[in-house]
Steps between C-alpha positions, in 0.01 A plus 500: 500500500747402770580132557308505829197666338503232229533227766211651694288510182574131437416413861168685469416316176564165670317596818196608296443138398475603135849377407715199567859562613645495150231734366551746784871524423467526124217752512693722740766538227253573219627856465850368419416255220314511170207288614176603662393390847241276333766329285731456799212355699438240230868410460541446873165334571639144508728563795253516787631302799840498333590281208327163506272568797771574757740235371751741348601864474303771682266688267626838617852401400375377162334838452826681566675279241226568245556872548877453470448334163274777380729776623803341331317389183603144585873575492693430820186396683649182648770700679241742638266219604782323684588820688135573582455142624807523724387831650144374549633190678705721734189704579247217530697190597398284202380517139262203487139586578427209737824567691411868536156401629632228733281229350726216615666663801214698650730804509400782267812676372325778311133585448376563144463877543858516626624281213335737253656804663841333525493383136441858386770637729748232390428569133529875545832457682642275229370722219668800663827310554504376141391831344177354360274774373 
């Protein structure tokens, strides 16, 4: 699956209303980790509307970090997560859910479906750059 195909699959999962942002990202990578879609859905279920109900990190970004940890067996994940976060911020303009949604400013920086797509693309880019299988 190409990075764009994976990003499109994640976007479709989110748009279907059956997944939160984190679930859409993690489930789109299910073919690359040793967990089923159902297990990934459970692991990522607590990150709807970001972490802490929009108060912290975007759920899509959390999903990408979860996948980084699984792909690296927990070794070197912090470095990957930092790189994914930086790339995501370049693409979306922020990393905090309420900032992305413009809760306090009234200016939406990135819609959820776009955050999901961008989280997958950022992760795929960093995985490729770092040689993550």
